C-alpha positions in Angstrom: -22.8 -17.3 1.4 -19.9 -17.9 -0.8 -16.7 -15.9 -0.3 -14.3 -16.0 -3.3 -10.7 -14.8 -2.6 -9.3 -13.0 -5.7 -6.1 -11.9 -4.1 -4.8 -9.5 -1.4 -8.0 -7.6 -0.3 -10.2 -8.4 -3.4 -13.2 -10.6 -2.7 -16.4 -11.7 -4.5 -19.3 -12.3 -2.1 -22.1 -14.3 -3.4 -25.2 -13.9 -1.2 -28.6 -15.6 -1.8 -29.5 -12.9 -4.3 -26.5 -10.6 -5.0 -22.9 -10.8 -6.3 -20.9 -8.1 -4.5 -17.3 -7.3 -5.5 -15.1 -5.6 -2.9 -11.9 -3.7 -3.5 -11.2 -5.4 -6.9 -7.5 -5.4 -8.1 -7.0 -7.9 -10.9 -3.6 -6.9 -12.4 0.0 -7.0 -11.3 1.8 -4.8 -10.4 -0.6 -2.4 -8.9 -0.4 0.7 -6.7 1.6 2.6 -9.4 4.2 -0.2 -9.5 4.7 -0.4 -5.8 3.1 -3.8 -5.1 2.6 -7.2 -6.6 0.3 -9.9 -5.3 1.7 -12.5 -2.9 1.3 -15.3 -3.5 1.3 -14.7 -7.2 -2.0 -15.1 -8.9 -3.6 -14.5 -12.3 -7.2 -13.4 -13.0 -9.0 -14.5 -16.1 -11.0 -11.3 -16.5 -13.2 -12.8 -19.3 -14.5 -15.4 -16.8 -15.4 -13.0 -14.0 -19.2 -13.3 -13.6 -21.4 -10.1 -13.8 -21.6 -8.3 -10.5 -24.5 -6.4 -8.9 -22.5 -4.1 -6.7 -18.9 -2.8 -6.3 -17.8 -1.7 -2.8 -14.6 0.3 -2.3 -13.4 0.5 1.3 -10.9 3.4 0.9 -8.7 5.4 -1.4 -5.5 3.4 -1.2 -4.6 2.0 -4.6 -4.1 -1.6 -3.4 -7.9 -1.4 -2.9 -9.0 1.1 -5.5 -7.6 0.2 -9.0 -8.8 2.2 -12.0 -7.5 -0.3 -14.5 -9.6 -3.1 -12.9 -12.6 -0.8 -12.5 -12.4 0.0 -16.2 -13.4 -3.6 -16.9 -16.9 -3.3 -15.6 -20.2 -1.9 -16.9 -20.4 1.7 -15.8 -24.0 1.2 -14.7 -22.9 -1.1 -11.9 -23.7 0.6 -8.6 -20.7 1.6 -6.4 -20.7 2.2 -2.7 -17.8 4.3 -1.4 -17.0 6.0 2.0 -18.5 9.4 2.4 -16.3 12.4 1.6 -13.5 10.8 -0.5 -12.9 13.1 -3.5 -10.2 10.8 -5.0 -12.5 7.8 -5.2 -15.5 9.9 -6.4 -13.4 11.7 -9.0 -11.8 8.5 -10.4 -15.2 6.8 -10.8 -16.8 9.8 -12.5 -13.9 10.1 -14.9 -14.3 6.4 -15.9 -18.0 7.0 -16.5 -19.6 5.5 -13.4 -22.8 7.3 -12.5 -24.5 5.2 -9.8 -22.1 6.2 -7.0 -23.4 6.2 -3.4 -21.3 7.7 -0.6 -22.1 6.2 2.8 -21.1 7.2 6.3 -20.0 4.6 9.0 -23.0 2.8 10.5 -25.1 3.0 7.4 -27.5 0.1 6.7 -28.4 -0.7 3.1 -30.9 -3.3 2.1 -30.7 -4.9 -1.4 -33.4 -7.5 -1.7 -32.5 -10.3 0.7 -29.0 -8.9 1.4 -28.1 -6.3 4.0 -24.9 -4.2 4.0 -23.7 -2.4 7.1 -20.7 -0.1 7.0 -18.3 0.0 10.0 -16.0 2.9 11.0 -12.2 3.2 11.0 -10.2 5.4 13.4 -8.1 7.0 10.7 -7.9 10.7 9.5 -9.4 9.8 6.0 -12.6 8.2 4.8 -12.4 4.4 5.3 -14.8 1.7 6.1 -15.2 -2.0 6.8 -18.4 -3.8 5.6 -20.7 -6.4 7.2 -22.6 -8.4 4.6 -25.6 -10.4 5.8 -28.2 -12.7 4.2 -30.3 -15.5 5.5 -27.3 -17.9 5.4 -24.6 -15.9 7.2 -23.2 -12.6 8.6 -19.7 -11.8 7.4 -17.6 -8.8 8.6 -14.9 -7.7 6.2 -12.7 -5.4 8.3 -10.3 -4.7 5.4 -7.7 -2.2 6.7 -10.0 -0.4 9.1 -8.6 0.5 12.5 -11.1 -0.5 15.1 -11.2 -0.9 18.9 -13.1 -2.8 21.5 -16.1 -0.4 21.7 -16.5 -0.6 17.9 -16.4 -4.3 18.0 -18.9 -4.5 20.8 -21.3 -2.1 19.1 -21.4 -4.0 15.8 -21.5 -7.5 17.2 -24.5 -6.5 19.3 -26.1 -4.8 16.4 -25.8 -7.9 14.2 -26.5 -10.3 17.0 -23.8 -12.7 15.8 -20.9 -12.7 13.5 -20.4 -15.9 11.6 -17.2 -15.0 9.8 -14.6 -12.2 10.1 -12.1 -11.3 7.4 -9.4 -9.5 9.5 -6.0 -8.0 8.7 -3.4 -10.0 10.5 -0.1 -8.2 9.8 1.1 -5.2 11.8 2.9 -3.9 8.8 6.1 -2.0 9.1 5.8 0.5 6.3 6.6 4.2 6.5 9.1 3.4 9.3 11.3 1.8 6.6 12.0 5.2 5.1 13.9 6.2 8.2 15.7 2.9 8.4 15.0 2.9 12.1 15.8 -0.2 14.1 12.5 -2.1 14.1 11.3 -4.4 16.8 8.2 -6.4 16.4 5.2 -4.0 16.7 3.6 -6.0 19.5 1.0 -3.4 20.6 -0.5 -3.1 17.1 -0.5 -6.9 16.8 -2.1 -7.3 20.2 -5.0 -5.1 19.1 -5.5 -7.0 15.9 -5.8 -10.3 17.9 -8.0 -8.8 20.7 -10.4 -7.3 18.2 -10.9 -10.6 16.5 -11.4 -12.4 19.8 -14.0 -9.8 20.9 -16.0 -10.2 17.8 -16.3 -14.0 18.5 -16.8 -15.2 15.0 -17.3 -18.9 14.2 -14.6 -18.7 11.5 -11.7 -16.3 11.0 -10.0 -15.6 7.7 -6.6 -13.7 7.7 -6.9 -11.0 5.1 -5.7 -7.9 3.3 -1.9 -8.4 3.5 -1.3 -10.4 0.3 1.2 -8.1 -1.3 5.0 -7.6 -1.6 7.3 -4.9 -3.1 8.8 -5.6 -6.5 11.1 -2.5 -6.3 13.3 -2.3 -3.3 13.0 -6.0 -2.5 14.9 -5.5 0.8 11.6 -4.1 2.2 10.0 -7.5 2.0 12.3 -8.9 4.8 11.5 -6.0 7.1 7.9 -5.0 6.4 5.9 -8.2 6.9 6.5 -9.5 10.5 3.5 -11.9 10.7 2.1 -14.8 8.7 -1.5 -16.0 8.4 -0.7 -19.3 10.0 0.8 -17.8 13.1 -2.0 -15.3 13.4 -4.6 -18.1 13.4 -2.6 -20.0 16.0 -2.4 -17.0 18.3 -6.1 -16.4 18.0 -6.8 -20.1 18.8 -4.7 -19.9 21.9 -6.8 -17.0 23.2 -10.2 -18.3 22.0 -10.2 -22.1 21.1 -13.8 -21.9 19.8 -12.7 -19.7 16.8 -11.9 -21.8 13.7 -9.4 -20.5 11.2 -9.1 -20.8 7.4 -6.2 -19.5 5.4 -7.8 -18.6 2.0 -5.4 -18.4 -0.9 -6.3 -16.6 -4.1 -8.7 -18.8 -6.0 -10.1 -20.4 -2.8 -13.7 -20.2 -1.8 -15.2 -20.3 1.7 -18.9 -21.3 2.0 -20.5 -20.1 5.2 -23.9 -21.3 6.5 -24.3 -19.9 10.0 -22.1 -22.0 12.3 -20.9 -24.3 9.5 -18.3 -23.6 6.8 -16.5 -25.4 4.1 -13.1 -24.4 2.6 -13.0 -25.2 -1.1 -9.4 -24.9 -2.3 -8.8 -23.7 -5.9 -12.5 -23.6 -6.6 -12.9 -20.1 -8.0 -12.6 -20.7 -11.7 -11.4 -17.3 -12.8 -8.4 -17.1 -10.4 -5.2 -19.2 -10.5 -2.7 -19.1 -7.7 1.0 -20.1 -7.2 0.2 -22.4 -4.3 3.9 -23.6 -3.9 4.9 -20.0 -3.2 2.3 -19.6 -0.5 3.4 -22.7 1.3 6.9 -21.1 1.9 5.4 -18.0 3.6 5.6 -19.2 7.2 9.2 -20.3 7.1 10.8 -16.9 6.6 8.7 -14.4 8.5 11.6 -13.3 10.8 13.7 -10.6 9.0 17.0 -12.2 7.9 19.9 -10.2 9.6 22.2 -11.4 6.8 20.3 -9.7 4.0 20.5 -6.1 5.1 19.4 -3.0 3.2 20.6 -2.3 -0.3 22.3 1.1 -0.8 20.2 3.9 -2.1 20.1 4.9 -5.7 17.6 6.3 -8.2 16.2 3.1 -9.8 14.2 5.2 -12.4 11.5 2.6 -13.0 9.9 4.5 -15.9 13.2 5.0 -17.7 13.4 8.8 -17.9 16.6 10.3 -19.3 19.0 11.2 -16.5 19.4 14.8 -17.9 15.6 15.4 -17.9 15.3 14.1 -14.3 18.2 16.2 -13.1 17.0 19.4 -14.6 13.4 19.0 -13.5 14.1 17.9 -9.9 16.8 20.5 -9.4 14.5 23.2 -10.7 11.8 22.3 -8.2 14.2 22.2 -5.3 15.8 25.5 -6.0 12.8 27.5 -7.2 9.8 26.1 -5.4 10.5 23.9 -2.4 11.3 26.8 0.0 8.1 28.5 -1.0 6.1 25.4 -0.3 7.8 24.8 3.0 6.6 28.3 4.1 3.1 28.0 2.8 0.0 27.8 5.0 -0.4 24.1 4.4 3.1 23.5 5.9 2.7 25.9 8.8 2.6 23.2 11.5 5.7 21.5 10.0 7.6 24.7 9.8 6.8 25.5 13.4 8.2 22.1 14.5 11.3 22.5 12.3 12.1 25.9 14.0 11.2 24.6 17.5 13.8 21.8 17.2 16.4 23.8 15.3 16.4 21.4 12.4 19.4 21.7 10.1 18.4 19.7 7.0 20.6 18.1 4.4 18.9 17.1 1.1 20.8 14.9 -1.3 19.6 14.5 -4.9 20.3 11.2 -6.7 20.0 10.6 -10.5 20.1 7.2 -12.1 23.2 5.5 -13.5 23.1 5.1 -17.2 22.7 1.3 -16.9 20.0 1.2 -14.1 17.3 0.8 -16.7 18.4 -2.8 -17.4 15.6 -5.2 -16.9 17.9 -8.1 -16.1 20.5 -8.6 -13.5 23.1 -11.4 -13.3 23.3 -13.5 -10.1 23.8 -17.1 -9.0 21.6 -19.4 -10.9 21.6 -17.4 -14.1 19.9 -14.2 -15.3 16.5 -13.4 -13.9 14.0 -10.6 -14.5 13.6 -8.1 -11.6 9.9 -8.9 -11.4 10.6 -12.6 -11.2 13.0 -12.1 -8.4 10.8 -9.7 -6.5 7.8 -12.0 -6.8 9.7 -14.6 -4.7 10.3 -12.1 -1.8 10.5 -14.5 1.1 12.8 -16.9 -0.6 16.0 -16.1 1.3 18.3 -17.6 -1.3 16.7 -15.6 -4.1 16.9 -12.3 -2.2 20.5 -12.9 -1.1 21.4 -13.6 -4.7 19.6 -10.5 -5.9 21.3 -8.3 -3.4 24.7 -9.9 -4.2 24.1 -9.2 -7.9 23.2 -5.6 -7.1 26.4 -5.1 -5.0 28.5 -6.8 -7.7 27.1 -4.4 -10.3 27.7 -1.4 -8.1 31.3 -2.5 -7.3 32.0 -2.4 -11.0 30.5 1.0 -11.7 31.3 2.6 -8.4 29.1 3.6 -5.4 26.0 5.6 -5.9 26.6 9.2 -4.8 24.3 12.2 -4.8 24.5 14.5 -7.7 24.2 17.5 -5.4 23.4 18.4 -1.8 21.6 21.4 -0.3 21.5 22.5 3.3 18.7 24.4 5.1 18.9 25.7 8.7 15.3 26.2 9.8 16.3 28.5 12.6 17.4 31.1 10.1 15.1 33.8 8.8 14.5 34.1 5.9 14.9 30.5 4.9 17.6 30.0 2.2 19.6 27.1 0.7 23.3 26.9 1.5 26.0 24.9 -0.2 27.5 23.9 3.2 25.9 23.2 6.5 25.5 26.1 8.9 25.0 23.9 11.9 24.9 20.4 13.1 22.9 18.3 10.5 20.2 16.5 12.4 17.8 15.7 9.5 19.2 14.0 6.3 17.1 13.1 3.2 18.2 11.2 0.1 15.7 11.5 -2.7 15.6 10.1 -6.2 15.1 12.7 -9.0 12.7 10.2 -10.6 10.5 10.3 -7.5 10.0 14.1 -7.7 9.4 14.0 -11.4 7.0 11.0 -11.4 5.0 12.6 -8.5 4.5 15.8 -10.4 3.7 14.1 -13.7 1.0 11.9 -12.0 2.9 8.7 -12.6 2.9 7.5 -9.0 0.9 7.7 -5.8 2.2 9.0 -2.5 2.4 5.4 -1.3 4.4 4.4 -4.3 6.7 7.4 -3.8 7.5 5.7 -0.5 7.6 2.1 -1.5 9.3 2.2 -4.8 12.2 3.4 -2.7 12.3 6.9 -4.0 13.5 8.5 -0.8 15.0 7.6 2.6 15.9 9.8 5.6 17.5 9.7 9.0 17.3 12.0 12.0 19.1 12.7 15.3 17.0 15.4 16.9 17.4 16.5 20.5 18.2 19.6 22.5 20.6 20.0 25.4 19.6 23.1 27.5 18.6 24.2 31.0 20.5 21.3 32.5 18.4 18.7 30.8 18.1 16.8 27.5 14.9 16.7 25.5 13.8 15.0 22.3 10.6 14.9 20.3 8.1 12.3 21.5 7.5 11.1 18.0 9.6 10.7 14.8 9.7 14.1 13.1 8.1 14.5 9.7 10.4 14.4 6.8 10.2 17.8 5.0 10.1 16.9 1.3 7.6 14.1 1.5 5.4 16.2 3.8 5.4 19.0 1.3 4.5 16.7 -1.5 1.6 15.3 0.5 0.4 18.6 1.9 0.8 21.0 -1.1 0.1 18.7 -4.0 -2.6 16.1 -4.2 -0.3 13.5 -5.8 -3.0 10.8 -5.6 -5.5 13.0 -7.5 -3.0 13.7 -10.2 -2.5 10.0 -10.5 -6.1 9.0 -10.8 -6.8 11.7 -13.4 -4.0 10.4 -15.6 -5.0 6.8 -15.0 -8.6 7.4 -15.8 -7.7 9.1 -19.0 -5.4 6.3 -20.0 -7.8 3.5 -19.3 -10.6 5.3 -21.2 -8.4 5.0 -24.3 -6.7 1.7 -23.7 -7.9 -1.9 -23.3 -7.5 -2.7 -19.5 -6.7 -6.3 -20.3 -4.1 -5.9 -23.1 -2.9 -2.4 -22.3 -3.2 -1.5 -26.0 -5.1 1.4 -27.4 -8.8 0.5 -27.9 -10.2 0.3 -31.4 -12.4 3.4 -30.7 -9.3 5.4 -29.7 -7.4 4.3 -32.8 -10.3 5.2 -35.1 -10.5 8.7 -33.6 -6.8 9.3 -34.5 
């Protein structure tokens, strides 16, 4: 079996009689602008060979990219996890008809190739996939959350696992929004290591973490605490018999039972920035000198400040309280009342000059994307943040346009212009985040990781001669409302599907057929 790495979690598996494409994402940036590939790579889409099957592991848009899917013949069969409306809807809108939803544990035979889906312990449809032919058995775990019983069940079912593609980074993601002090997430990392060891593959490939953030580059120094090289070393310490291969985009791994061969830069349709990849291991520890850049509305899609202000303020003042008291937010509201939350909500709008594509720093003027695509280069990031601070010092600090206060212990709920109590939940939100969410321009993930909001909390109670606090971080109200009351991801895929039906996915320009209709 040949395993071609296209980038991040995208792979082409060539079995003895099938070409299987999994989680294809060919363009940068992806995930509604939240991510870029790391290391950087380019895909020559005209040279991608015809495929027999497309598998989508789950609905997250670093695995499910409508622009890439618009490249392929709509008669190609697609396998997706059972019960995911967002994937199903997007594929239908693009014109795919041969869509097969499968539950965990399904076994699908395609000629001499067998596909087995594996479960994930998450509250949404997600799956890993085992691909087997007469030459090898390969388990692509993707992002799936598994445990020792799952590993035991499937290694026994398949008899042996020749190769595992396993996530290696215990990513620090949504925690970044609260700016909480982050220690290394050891327990999550331990489980990743122990699951690999329990599966006892002959060869291990660190996978599914090849991305970085082009907006809010400070997140790159806090969110990726592990490297492929160190992951392979740790597995080797625990189980010396497991061999490790770090596949870069454009590399191919050939597996024949116990034997394997790593063929660097041998996938003809993928080119990789290999120098960038070589620097990855050197800077995995967050640099305490870099810090977190101050919050502002970066307004990536360049809306007018007036439009953003009016639309965001209208939603907050006319609709947000209704949403908070809706049935879908019943559990959230109960928690807010239980802990006597007094919430401060600050609305930020962009500065007139935040739409500039270039920023001045040491070493000359560089594009934001260029800077962000070198996220682990400490010098570049320090220069970038220094340039941002310099720009802000000239125009003044970013301050909220307006603040609202809400005491959840009051009935009925009503906005106040001053706090009625001790503020113990504080949210800063970019007006562009609210507008782009409702217009279908971003996903819920990109609402978070294009740095559209941040929050802090200090929640506790002193009563009955004792102090108590929530066992877990309390949900932030605005983001919870957007996720619960509005299917932002569905809005996004409907808009994306319509766009890529009319535009060439390679050039981004309107297709000839669309121009002729006009």
